[in-house]
PLY file of the C-alpha trace (Angstrom):
ply
format ascii 1.0
element vertex 279
property float x
property float y
property float z
element edge 278
property int vertex1
property int vertex2
end_header
-27.91 35.95 -19.01
-23.65 36.29 -19.87
-23.33 35.41 -16.09
-25.75 32.36 -15.95
-24.19 31.32 -19.58
-20.93 31.42 -17.55
-22.44 29.19 -14.53
-23.84 26.75 -16.89
-20.37 25.94 -18.67
-18.23 25.79 -15.49
-21.16 23.55 -14.38
-20.61 21.50 -17.68
-16.94 21.44 -16.93
-17.29 20.05 -13.55
-19.85 17.45 -15.27
-17.84 15.94 -17.83
-14.70 16.21 -15.58
-16.33 14.35 -13.01
-17.72 11.92 -15.86
-14.52 11.12 -17.23
-12.93 9.78 -13.80
-12.59 6.31 -13.92
-13.54 3.33 -11.40
-9.86 3.02 -10.29
-9.70 6.14 -9.77
-12.69 6.71 -8.06
-11.60 3.68 -5.91
-7.74 4.65 -4.66
-7.76 8.64 -4.65
-7.37 9.49 -1.59
-4.22 11.75 -1.42
-3.49 11.83 2.71
-0.38 10.95 4.18
-0.60 6.97 4.25
-2.99 7.52 0.65
-3.05 7.13 -2.84
-2.83 10.13 -5.18
-4.51 9.14 -8.76
-3.07 11.56 -11.63
-4.72 11.84 -15.01
-1.72 11.76 -17.61
-3.69 12.23 -20.58
-3.91 10.12 -23.40
-0.72 9.00 -25.42
0.29 6.33 -27.81
2.83 5.21 -25.74
3.23 4.14 -21.85
4.33 7.30 -19.99
6.84 7.02 -17.04
6.37 8.85 -14.06
8.40 9.29 -10.70
7.50 10.24 -7.26
10.27 11.37 -4.69
12.95 10.00 -7.18
10.95 6.42 -7.24
8.78 5.20 -10.54
5.52 4.97 -10.27
2.65 2.59 -11.56
1.21 3.84 -14.53
-1.76 2.10 -16.08
-4.44 2.51 -18.81
-7.57 3.76 -17.50
-11.06 3.13 -19.75
-8.72 2.27 -22.51
-8.06 5.99 -23.29
-5.78 7.35 -20.88
-3.33 6.74 -18.86
-3.31 7.33 -15.23
-0.49 7.45 -12.38
-1.07 5.56 -9.35
0.97 7.49 -6.31
1.70 6.21 -2.85
2.33 8.57 -0.65
4.40 7.44 2.67
2.83 8.50 6.14
5.55 11.11 6.68
4.75 13.14 3.92
3.35 16.82 5.09
0.08 17.67 3.92
0.88 20.69 1.07
1.54 20.99 -2.35
3.46 17.61 -4.02
5.00 17.07 -7.70
5.35 14.05 -10.00
7.61 14.21 -13.05
6.03 12.33 -16.21
7.82 11.85 -19.63
6.14 10.79 -22.40
6.38 11.17 -26.34
5.84 15.01 -25.77
8.99 15.29 -23.10
9.26 15.91 -19.91
6.43 17.57 -17.63
6.10 17.92 -13.90
1.70 17.27 -12.39
1.15 18.59 -8.95
-0.94 17.39 -6.45
-2.26 18.26 -3.10
-1.75 15.88 -0.19
-4.59 16.64 2.37
-4.17 15.98 6.38
-5.47 12.54 8.45
-5.82 12.30 11.96
-5.12 8.88 12.82
-5.56 7.48 16.06
-3.61 5.92 19.11
-3.18 2.24 20.04
-1.87 0.99 23.39
-0.14 -2.44 23.44
0.63 -4.39 26.39
4.09 -7.05 25.91
5.58 -9.45 28.32
8.55 -9.75 26.08
10.47 -6.69 26.81
12.85 -7.21 24.49
10.29 -6.88 21.74
10.17 -3.12 23.27
13.79 -2.50 23.81
15.73 -4.94 22.18
19.82 -5.66 23.81
22.43 -5.33 21.11
22.68 -8.39 19.83
18.56 -8.28 18.85
19.03 -4.62 17.51
21.83 -6.26 14.77
19.80 -8.95 13.85
16.53 -6.10 13.37
19.22 -4.06 11.41
19.99 -6.90 8.95
16.37 -7.99 8.52
15.30 -4.34 7.90
17.79 -3.74 5.22
16.72 -6.93 3.30
12.66 -6.16 3.82
13.45 -2.59 2.52
15.45 -3.68 -0.88
12.04 -6.13 -1.24
9.94 -3.17 -0.81
11.76 -0.86 -3.65
11.53 -3.78 -6.61
10.08 -2.37 -9.32
9.11 -5.22 -11.85
7.35 -4.28 -15.57
4.24 -6.26 -14.96
0.73 -4.63 -14.59
-1.33 -5.79 -12.05
-3.93 -8.21 -12.31
-6.27 -5.95 -10.76
-6.41 -3.26 -8.35
-9.75 -3.82 -6.59
-7.98 -6.22 -4.51
-9.16 -9.49 -2.66
-9.15 -9.30 1.22
-6.53 -12.50 1.99
-8.74 -13.40 4.55
-12.58 -12.99 4.95
-12.83 -11.72 8.67
-13.33 -7.98 10.48
-11.11 -5.65 10.71
-8.91 -5.06 14.05
-6.57 -2.76 14.21
-6.35 -0.42 11.38
-3.25 1.36 9.21
-1.87 4.54 10.50
-2.21 4.00 14.31
0.47 5.61 16.65
1.21 2.47 18.71
2.53 2.81 21.74
4.05 -0.44 23.46
4.60 -0.99 26.85
3.88 2.91 27.27
6.34 3.80 24.67
5.66 5.06 21.45
7.00 3.19 18.06
6.47 3.42 14.38
2.56 3.43 13.54
0.93 0.40 12.35
2.20 0.04 8.59
-0.46 -2.27 7.77
-4.14 -3.84 8.54
-4.98 -6.51 10.77
-7.54 -8.70 10.19
-9.20 -10.87 13.42
-9.48 -14.20 12.21
-8.13 -17.57 13.95
-5.02 -19.49 14.16
-4.46 -21.99 10.47
-6.98 -19.32 8.75
-5.51 -19.72 4.89
-4.42 -15.99 3.69
-4.74 -15.73 -0.04
-3.24 -13.85 -2.87
-5.05 -10.82 -2.99
-3.90 -10.20 -6.95
-1.65 -12.43 -9.26
2.09 -12.36 -7.97
5.30 -13.69 -7.47
6.72 -14.42 -4.43
9.87 -12.06 -3.82
10.71 -12.67 -0.18
10.64 -14.82 2.31
11.60 -14.79 6.03
11.68 -15.58 9.79
11.79 -11.87 11.42
12.30 -10.49 14.87
9.29 -7.96 14.98
6.76 -9.38 11.73
7.57 -13.48 12.25
7.13 -15.89 9.28
6.45 -13.35 6.41
5.68 -13.70 2.89
6.13 -10.44 0.67
4.39 -10.65 -3.12
5.24 -8.76 -5.83
1.85 -7.88 -7.96
4.14 -5.13 -10.37
5.14 -2.11 -10.84
5.99 -1.36 -7.30
2.48 -2.79 -6.04
3.75 -4.92 -3.12
1.86 -6.84 -0.77
3.44 -8.35 2.34
1.72 -10.89 4.87
3.51 -11.37 8.32
3.18 -12.90 11.90
1.92 -16.48 10.11
2.02 -20.08 11.36
3.11 -21.26 8.18
4.41 -20.47 4.85
2.97 -22.36 1.91
5.05 -21.27 -0.88
8.52 -21.00 -2.10
10.94 -18.03 -2.97
10.25 -16.85 -6.68
7.03 -19.06 -6.98
4.25 -17.41 -9.19
0.81 -17.14 -7.41
-2.53 -16.96 -8.69
-5.11 -14.36 -7.69
-6.65 -16.55 -4.94
-3.68 -18.85 -4.36
-3.06 -19.45 -0.45
0.97 -18.06 0.24
0.74 -19.16 3.97
-1.78 -19.38 7.19
-2.57 -17.09 9.89
-0.21 -17.14 13.37
1.37 -14.74 15.83
5.04 -15.22 15.21
7.23 -12.62 15.89
5.93 -9.28 17.91
1.86 -10.23 18.16
-0.11 -10.57 21.20
-2.46 -13.10 19.43
-3.22 -14.81 16.42
-4.47 -12.27 13.32
-3.77 -11.50 9.36
-1.49 -8.70 9.14
-1.25 -7.46 5.49
0.57 -4.41 4.30
0.14 -2.91 0.92
3.24 -0.98 -0.31
3.57 1.50 -3.85
6.57 2.95 -4.95
8.23 2.02 -1.83
5.99 3.92 0.40
3.25 2.03 2.95
-0.11 2.83 2.27
-3.55 2.09 3.63
-4.36 -1.56 2.34
-8.11 -0.41 3.28
-8.39 1.67 0.46
-7.78 -1.48 -2.20
-10.60 -2.99 -0.64
-13.13 -0.24 -0.53
-13.01 0.30 3.09
-11.05 3.31 3.43
-12.08 5.76 6.26
-11.53 9.55 5.96
0 1
1 2
2 3
3 4
4 5
5 6
6 7
7 8
8 9
9 10
10 11
11 12
12 13
13 14
14 15
15 16
16 17
17 18
18 19
19 20
20 21
21 22
22 23
23 24
24 25
25 26
26 27
27 28
28 29
29 30
30 31
31 32
32 33
33 34
34 35
35 36
36 37
37 38
38 39
39 40
40 41
41 42
42 43
43 44
44 45
45 46
46 47
47 48
48 49
49 50
50 51
51 52
52 53
53 54
54 55
55 56
56 57
57 58
58 59
59 60
60 61
61 62
62 63
63 64
64 65
65 66
66 67
67 68
68 69
69 70
70 71
71 72
72 73
73 74
74 75
75 76
76 77
77 78
78 79
79 80
80 81
81 82
82 83
83 84
84 85
85 86
86 87
87 88
88 89
89 90
90 91
91 92
92 93
93 94
94 95
95 96
96 97
97 98
98 99
99 100
100 101
101 102
102 103
103 104
104 105
105 106
106 107
107 108
108 109
109 110
110 111
111 112
112 113
113 114
114 115
115 116
116 117
117 118
118 119
119 120
120 121
121 122
122 123
123 124
124 125
125 126
126 127
127 128
128 129
129 130
130 131
131 132
132 133
133 134
134 135
135 136
136 137
137 138
138 139
139 140
140 141
141 142
142 143
143 144
144 145
145 146
146 147
147 148
148 149
149 150
150 151
151 152
152 153
153 154
154 155
155 156
156 157
157 158
158 159
159 160
160 161
161 162
162 163
163 164
164 165
165 166
166 167
167 168
168 169
169 170
170 171
171 172
172 173
173 174
174 175
175 176
176 177
177 178
178 179
179 180
180 181
181 182
182 183
183 184
184 185
185 186
186 187
187 188
188 189
189 190
190 191
191 192
192 193
193 194
194 195
195 196
196 197
197 198
198 199
199 200
200 201
201 202
202 203
203 204
204 205
205 206
206 207
207 208
208 209
209 210
210 211
211 212
212 213
213 214
214 215
215 216
216 217
217 218
218 219
219 220
220 221
221 222
222 223
223 224
224 225
225 226
226 227
227 228
228 229
229 230
230 231
231 232
232 233
233 234
234 235
235 236
236 237
237 238
238 239
239 240
240 241
241 242
242 243
243 244
244 245
245 246
246 247
247 248
248 249
249 250
250 251
251 252
252 253
253 254
254 255
255 256
256 257
257 258
258 259
259 260
260 261
261 262
262 263
263 264
264 265
265 266
266 267
267 268
268 269
269 270
270 271
271 272
272 273
273 274
274 275
275 276
276 277
277 278
């Protein structure tokens, strides 16, 4: 009888915990390398702050009662125990969470332009300068709360290359695929998946014509390989507003929409935010 009562109470606790989990937690919580961890910070009268790997983290109130931290987990993070540093009215504390493993597929691409595989000294200097500029943009943490976290697709079309693919260009391994590709024709309008502010514009060696859009609190979208850019630096863009048109500029074998999502300066799988994540 006592054992049955204990089992009932344990099941009740699990059920209550599951029912307490809100929509955003259910949508986004995929704590893998390149994924997102959603951590319950509990109720509080004032907004808690949180940091992961010494970088500020997106914090919102879910279901009007409790605060949650939405943590981007970089592709280079090893599976195992991780820590989130939290500060609130009660003081400082550490929340532990676990990152589980995920195996990503391989992609092999042949490029006619060998400079896009093994750039010369002049191009390497350009690439380093452009990388530093984009890195600074990814590190921006503005105070605004994102308008929506169930993001809209930037274009309507089938997914082609998924996030995290190990990529081999002309047989040589390079950085994993840090975004999500959609197979759509050149000239297709690219729309903002949430309200944002144009953070950076560029025409880069690898990315081609590029737009960075700041959605708030370290949530940033990047769209690249564009044929045209339809926004200006600092412009406020509404959800669904057109930022540019699909193209094949930079290192691309053909027209497609490449979309990066970054959280706390970690590139994460955009499929998570559109309900298309594959474990």
